[in-house]
C-alpha positions in Angstrom: 14.2 27.4 -3.6 12.4 25.7 -6.5 9.8 23.0 -6.4 9.4 19.3 -5.4 7.8 16.4 -7.2 6.3 13.3 -5.6 5.4 10.4 -7.8 3.2 7.6 -6.5 2.8 4.4 -8.7 -0.4 2.9 -7.4 -2.4 -0.2 -8.3 -4.8 1.6 -10.5 -3.1 4.8 -11.4 0.1 6.9 -11.2 -0.2 10.3 -9.4 2.2 13.1 -9.6 2.2 16.0 -7.1 4.2 19.3 -7.4 4.7 21.4 -4.3 6.8 24.3 -3.1 9.2 24.0 -0.2 6.4 24.6 2.3 4.3 21.8 0.9 1.8 24.0 -0.8 0.3 22.1 -3.8 1.0 23.7 -7.1 -0.1 21.0 -9.5 -1.5 17.4 -9.7 -1.5 14.9 -12.6 -3.0 11.4 -12.7 -3.2 8.7 -15.3 -5.0 5.3 -14.8 -4.3 1.8 -16.0 -5.7 -1.6 -15.6 -4.8 -4.7 -13.7 -4.5 -7.6 -16.2 -5.9 -10.9 -15.3 -5.1 -13.3 -18.2 -5.9 -16.3 -16.0 -7.8 -16.9 -12.8 -5.6 -15.8 -9.9 -3.2 -13.8 -12.0 -2.7 -10.0 -11.5 -0.2 -8.4 -13.8 0.7 -4.9 -15.2 2.9 -3.8 -18.0 6.0 -1.7 -16.9 5.9 0.0 -20.3 2.4 1.2 -19.5 3.5 2.4 -16.1 6.2 4.5 -17.7 4.0 5.9 -20.4 1.3 6.8 -17.8 4.0 8.4 -15.6 5.1 10.6 -18.4 1.5 11.7 -19.0 0.9 12.4 -15.4 4.2 14.4 -15.0 3.3 16.5 -18.0 -0.2 17.1 -16.6 1.1 18.1 -13.2 3.6 20.6 -14.8 0.8 22.0 -17.0 -1.7 22.4 -14.1 1.0 24.0 -12.0 2.2 26.4 -14.6 5.8 25.5 -13.5 8.6 24.9 -15.9 10.3 21.5 -15.6 13.6 23.2 -15.0 12.3 24.6 -11.7 11.9 21.1 -10.2 14.7 20.7 -7.7 14.0 17.2 -6.3 11.9 14.1 -7.0 10.8 11.4 -4.6 8.9 8.2 -5.1 6.2 6.0 -3.6 4.7 2.8 -5.0 2.6 -0.3 -4.7 4.6 -2.8 -2.6 5.4 -6.6 -2.9 5.3 -6.8 -6.7 8.1 -8.1 -8.9 9.5 -6.4 -12.0 12.1 -8.8 -13.6 14.7 -7.4 -15.9 17.0 -9.2 -18.4 20.7 -8.5 -19.1 19.8 -5.4 -21.2 17.7 -4.1 -18.2 14.5 -4.6 -20.2 11.4 -6.1 -18.5 11.1 -9.9 -18.9 7.4 -10.0 -19.6 4.8 -8.5 -17.3 5.3 -7.3 -13.7 3.6 -9.6 -11.2 1.8 -7.4 -8.6 0.7 -7.7 -5.1 -2.9 -8.9 -5.9 -1.5 -12.0 -7.7 -2.5 -15.3 -6.2 -0.9 -17.9 -8.5 1.9 -18.8 -6.2 0.0 -20.6 -3.5 2.1 -23.8 -3.7 5.3 -21.7 -3.6 4.1 -19.8 -0.5 3.7 -23.2 1.3 7.1 -24.3 0.1 8.8 -21.1 1.3 7.1 -21.4 4.7 8.5 -24.9 5.2 12.0 -24.2 3.8 12.5 -20.9 5.5 11.8 -22.5 8.9 13.4 -20.5 11.7 14.3 -17.6 9.4 10.7 -16.5 9.5 10.9 -15.6 13.2 14.6 -14.8 13.5 15.3 -12.7 10.4 12.3 -12.1 8.1 9.9 -11.4 11.0 7.0 -12.1 8.5 5.5 -15.0 6.7 5.1 -15.2 2.9 1.9 -14.5 1.0 1.0 -15.0 -2.6 1.8 -11.9 -4.6 5.0 -11.1 -2.7 8.2 -11.0 -4.7 9.8 -14.1 -3.2 6.7 -16.2 -4.0 6.3 -14.9 -7.6 10.0 -15.4 -8.3 9.9 -19.0 -7.1 6.8 -19.6 -9.1 8.6 -18.3 -12.2 11.5 -20.7 -11.5 9.1 -23.6 -11.3 6.5 -22.8 -13.9 8.3 -20.6 -16.4 12.0 -21.8 -16.2 12.8 -20.3 -19.7 11.7 -16.9 -18.4 13.4 -17.3 -15.1 16.7 -18.0 -16.8 16.6 -14.6 -18.5 16.2 -12.7 -15.3 19.3 -10.7 -14.3 17.7 -8.2 -11.9 14.5 -8.0 -9.9 13.0 -4.8 -8.4 9.8 -3.4 -6.9 7.4 -1.4 -9.0 8.3 2.1 -8.1 12.0 1.2 -8.5 11.4 0.6 -12.2 10.0 4.1 -12.7 12.9 5.6 -10.8 15.3 3.5 -12.9 13.7 4.8 -16.1 14.1 8.3 -14.8 17.7 8.0 -13.6 19.3 4.8 -15.0 20.1 3.8 -11.5 19.2 0.3 -10.2 18.4 0.3 -6.4 15.6 0.0 -3.9 14.9 1.2 -0.4 14.5 -0.5 3.0 10.7 -0.2 3.2 10.1 -1.8 -0.2 12.9 -4.4 0.3 11.4 -5.5 3.6 8.1 -6.2 1.8 9.6 -8.7 -0.7 9.9 -11.4 2.0 13.5 -12.2 1.0 14.9 -9.4 3.2 15.9 -9.6 6.8 13.8 -7.0 8.6 15.9 -7.7 11.7 19.3 -7.2 10.1 18.2 -4.8 7.3 19.9 -6.8 4.5 19.0 -9.4 1.9 18.5 -12.8 3.5 21.2 -14.7 1.6 20.5 -17.9 3.6 16.9 -18.0 2.4 18.1 -17.3 -1.2 20.5 -20.2 -0.9 17.9 -22.6 0.6 15.4 -21.8 -2.2 18.3 -22.2 -4.8 17.5 -18.8 -6.3 19.9 -16.6 -8.2 22.1 -14.8 -5.7 23.2 -11.8 -7.8 19.8 -10.4 -8.9 19.0 -8.3 -5.8 19.4 -4.5 -6.1 21.4 -2.3 -3.7 19.4 -0.9 -0.8 19.4 2.7 0.2 17.6 4.9 2.7 14.4 6.5 1.4 15.7 10.0 1.6 19.0 9.3 0.1 19.9 11.1 -3.1 20.8 8.5 -5.7 21.3 10.5 -8.9 19.8 13.0 -11.3 17.3 12.8 -14.1 19.1 11.1 -17.1 19.2 12.7 -20.5 16.7 10.4 -22.2 14.1 10.9 -19.4 14.8 14.6 -19.4 13.8 14.8 -23.0 10.7 12.7 -22.5 9.5 14.5 -19.3 10.6 18.1 -19.8 12.6 18.0 -16.6 16.2 19.2 -16.2 19.1 16.7 -16.1 20.2 18.6 -12.9 17.1 17.6 -11.0 18.1 15.5 -8.1 16.3 12.2 -7.3 16.0 10.3 -4.0 15.3 6.7 -3.5 11.7 7.0 -2.1 9.7 4.3 -0.3 6.9 1.8 -0.5 3.4 3.4 -0.5 2.7 2.3 3.0 5.7 4.2 4.4 5.2 7.1 2.0 1.6 7.7 3.0 2.6 7.5 6.7 5.1 10.3 6.2 2.6 12.3 4.1 0.3 12.1 7.2 3.1 12.7 9.7 2.7 9.2 11.1 6.3 9.3 12.2 6.3 8.6 15.9 6.0 5.5 18.1 2.3 4.7 18.8 0.8 6.7 16.0 -1.8 4.6 14.1 -2.8 5.0 10.5 -6.0 3.6 9.0 -5.5 3.9 5.3 -8.2 2.7 2.9 -7.3 3.0 -0.8 -7.7 0.2 -3.2 -6.6 -2.1 -0.5 -6.5 -1.2 3.2 -4.0 -1.1 6.1 -4.1 -0.6 9.8 -0.6 0.3 10.7 1.2 1.5 13.9 4.7 2.9 14.2 7.0 1.1 16.6 10.6 2.0 17.7 11.7 -1.7 17.8 11.1 -4.6 15.4 8.2 -6.3 17.2 7.2 -9.8 16.2 3.8 -11.5 16.2 4.4 -15.2 17.0 1.4 -16.2 14.9 2.6 -13.9 12.0 -0.8 -12.6 11.4 0.4 -9.0 10.8 3.4 -7.7 8.9 6.5 -5.8 10.0 8.2 -3.5 7.5 11.0 -1.1 7.8 9.8 2.5 8.0 11.3 5.0 5.6 12.7 6.7 8.7 15.8 5.0 10.1 15.2 3.5 13.6 11.4 3.0 13.1 9.3 0.1 11.9 5.7 -0.3 10.7 3.6 -3.0 12.3 0.8 -3.5 9.9 -2.4 -5.4 9.2 -2.3 -5.2 5.5 -5.6 -6.3 3.9 -6.1 -6.9 0.2 -9.6 -5.4 0.3 -10.5 -1.8 0.9 -12.0 0.7 -1.5 -11.9 -2.0 -4.2 -15.0 -3.5 -2.5 -17.0 -0.3 -2.9 -15.7 0.2 -6.5 -16.8 -3.4 -7.3 -20.2 -2.8 -5.8 -20.7 0.6 -7.4 -19.5 -0.3 -10.9 -20.2 -4.0 -11.4 -23.3 -4.7 -9.2 -25.2 -1.4 -8.7 -23.9 0.2 -12.0 -24.4 3.5 -10.3 -22.5 6.3 -12.1 -22.8 8.8 -9.2 -19.7 10.0 -7.3 -18.7 8.0 -4.3 -19.5 11.0 -2.1 -23.2 10.6 -2.9 -23.1 6.9 -1.9 -21.3 7.8 1.3 -24.0 10.4 2.1 -26.8 7.9 1.6 -25.1 5.3 3.7 -24.9 7.7 6.6 -28.7 7.6 6.8 -28.5 3.8 7.5 -28.1 2.8 11.2 -24.8 1.3 12.4 -24.8 -2.4 11.6 -26.8 -2.0 8.4 -29.9 -3.5 10.0 -28.3 -6.9 10.3 -26.6 -7.0 6.9 -23.0 -8.3 7.2 -20.5 -8.3 4.4 -17.3 -10.4 4.2 -15.1 -8.2 2.0 -12.8 -10.9 0.6 -13.4 -10.3 -3.1 -9.6 -10.5 -3.7 -8.8 -13.2 -1.2 -7.2 -11.9 2.0 -3.8 -11.5 3.6 -4.5 -10.2 7.1 -5.5 -11.5 9.5 -6.4 -14.9 7.8 -3.8 -15.2 5.0 -6.3 -17.0 2.9 -6.1 -16.2 -0.8 -9.1 -18.5 -1.5 -11.5 -16.4 0.7 -14.4 -14.8 -1.1 -16.9 -12.0 -0.6 -20.3 -12.8 1.0 -23.4 -10.7 1.8 -25.2 -12.3 4.7 -28.6 -11.4 6.2 -30.2 -9.9 3.2 -33.9 -9.1 3.6 -36.7 -7.3 1.8 -36.0 -4.2 3.9 -32.5 -3.8 2.6 -31.7 -1.4 -0.2 -28.7 0.0 -2.0 -27.7 2.2 0.9 -27.6 -0.8 3.2 -25.4 -2.7 0.8 -23.0 0.3 0.5 -22.8 0.8 4.2 -22.3 -3.0 4.8 -19.4 -3.0 2.3 -17.7 -0.2 4.3 -18.4 -2.0 7.6 -17.1 -5.2 6.2 -13.7 -3.6 5.4 -13.6 -2.2 8.9 -14.6 -5.4 10.6 -11.6 -7.0 9.0 -9.3 -4.1 10.1 -10.8 -4.3 13.6 -9.4 -7.9 13.7 -6.0 -6.3 13.1 -6.4 -3.9 15.9 -7.3 -6.8 18.2 -3.9 -8.2 17.4 -2.2 -4.9 18.3 -4.2 -4.9 21.6 -3.1 -8.5 22.3 0.5 -7.5 21.8 0.1 -4.4 24.0 1.5 -2.2 21.2 1.0 1.5 22.2 -1.8 3.2 20.2 -1.9 6.9 21.0 -3.6 8.6 18.1 -5.4 7.5 14.9 -5.0 9.3 11.6 -7.2 8.2 8.7 -6.1 8.5 5.1 -7.0 7.4 1.6 -10.4 7.6 -0.1 -12.2 6.6 3.2 -10.8 9.7 4.9 -12.9 11.8 2.6 -16.3 10.2 3.4 -18.1 11.3 6.5 -19.9 7.9 6.9 -16.7 5.9 6.5 -14.8 8.1 9.0 -17.6 7.6 11.5 -17.5 3.8 11.0 -13.8 3.9 11.6 -14.2 5.9 14.8 -17.0 3.6 16.1 -15.5 0.3 15.0 -12.0 1.1 16.4 -13.4 3.1 19.4 -10.9 5.9 18.8 -11.2 9.6 17.7 -10.4 9.8 14.0 -8.0 12.6 12.9 -7.3 13.6 9.3 -4.7 15.9 7.7 -5.2 18.7 5.2 -2.8 16.9 2.9 -3.8 16.0 -0.7 -2.6 12.7 -2.0 -0.7 11.6 1.1 1.6 9.1 -0.6 2.7 11.7 -3.2 3.2 14.2 -0.4 5.3 11.6 1.5 7.4 11.1 -1.6 7.9 14.9 -2.0 8.8 15.2 1.7 11.5 12.5 1.2 12.8 14.5 -1.7 12.8 17.7 0.4 15.0 16.0 3.0 17.3 14.3 0.5 18.2 17.5 -1.4 18.6 19.5 1.8 15.4 21.6 2.1 15.0 20.1 5.6 17.4 18.4 7.9 15.1 15.4 8.6 11.6 14.0 8.1 10.5 15.2 11.5 11.3 18.8 10.7 9.7 18.6 7.2 6.5 17.1 8.6 6.2 19.7 11.3 6.3 22.5 8.6 4.3 20.8 5.9 1.6 18.5 7.4 -1.4 20.2 9.1 -4.2 18.4 11.0 -7.8 19.1 10.0 -9.6 20.9 12.9 -12.6 18.5 12.5 -12.2 15.3 14.6 -14.7 12.4 14.3 -15.5 11.1 17.7 -16.9 7.5 18.4 -20.6 7.2 19.2 -20.8 4.8 22.1 -24.1 3.3 21.0 -22.6 2.4 17.7 -19.4 1.1 19.4 -21.5 -1.4 21.3 -23.5 -2.4 18.2 -20.3 -3.1 16.3 -18.8 -5.1 19.1 -21.9 -7.4 18.9 -21.8 -7.7 15.2 -18.1 -8.2 15.1 -18.7 -11.6 16.7 -21.1 -12.5 13.9 -18.5 -11.4 11.3 -15.9 -13.7 12.8 -18.2 -16.6 13.2 -19.3 -16.2 9.5 -15.7 -16.4 8.3 -15.0 -19.5 10.4 -18.2 -21.2 9.3 -17.6 -20.5 5.6 -13.9 -21.0 5.2 -14.2 -24.7 4.5 -16.3 -23.9 1.4 -13.9 -21.5 -0.3 -11.6 -24.2 -1.6 -14.6 -26.1 -3.1 -15.6 -23.2 -5.3 
């Protein structure tokens, strides 16, 4: 056997992981890029920059691994979800990609909600949010008709990178389900919604399973990447599904708390459950027969990055800030942070929400602000867990991932806030590993994802247990957090 490559196109960087068949990491590459905000509420990225950065990251991963590109047997993909990459008749991008953080389509979101009607509960099993493909596309039709008329295809971000690598146009069920123009119930494009919105009916890509082999590396990409044209490529999945696979969150009732740039509290279900109030999202898992019920928040590690880089201007590593925050008592001595610096999707679906520090006093210092930022993210995710509890969704085990899984303080906050033991895995770069696992199944190294995860994903022996004194403190402060949001939400639209 040769080697596997997992590529994760994130919001702030592209990461490339090379492993052997057993999952042992041989090399990692990473190249960063910016989110472009040409106007208030806009969030865009250049697909050409994605591809350029992907090429750099692939070459770095090959170099650090010491492996020849011809030894890569299979490639899988993961990527930021919800965004829209529009292509013209020549399959070239029509301007910038509109990504999941974009908030320009507020009016379109409302229109879709009204026009979709019963389709929301009967087929889509979700409600639209600004930044999702369907909202961005309708905005383009209304506000940039000359651009809309040029669109011949639309795809999700990671699908563009795979297209550049193979020349094949397609998507997978997990990413398609997050566009909000896909029937999660029936697992197909919702043609009725497309007709109601009077959108083009022939621009939607074919949908394949995440582990399905769709082709090989094309000649042009082979020359650019240094990878053989015989290297086999699988469809891959959205980053939510990929990181779940990378952490072996592949069974009913397993919960994932993932805090990267954004954050998600997700639980695997074996049926397409539906929240009548549509506060959470339901996506297709990258494993047939499973779904992901998720509280997907727009704010996570971005809050700590914002605080560190723009407010504190502290150049030290995040690990040092985490260590200092651990010395602050649970509850940050009455300092509460509403983490909505990028608006919010779950549970409030309020793109106009904004961040707030409340309770500042002379006793509070930098460590308090850092810990309060961590706690604010988790207070919001706790609201998502409350929805899971209300719906009596089984929650058997919690696995933490993302940057927050590396910090001792943040893991303890998760355990205390959610009142569950926090497990982590020994996996590096979970979404990349999930993409590599998909490739391992697609090219026949393993018969299915379950077998691959059993061999590849190992739990860390250290488990973070909840501290009951802290659990009680957070339960009390959770009420303040919720009352703060309710009391302030009327002001956001006036800013």
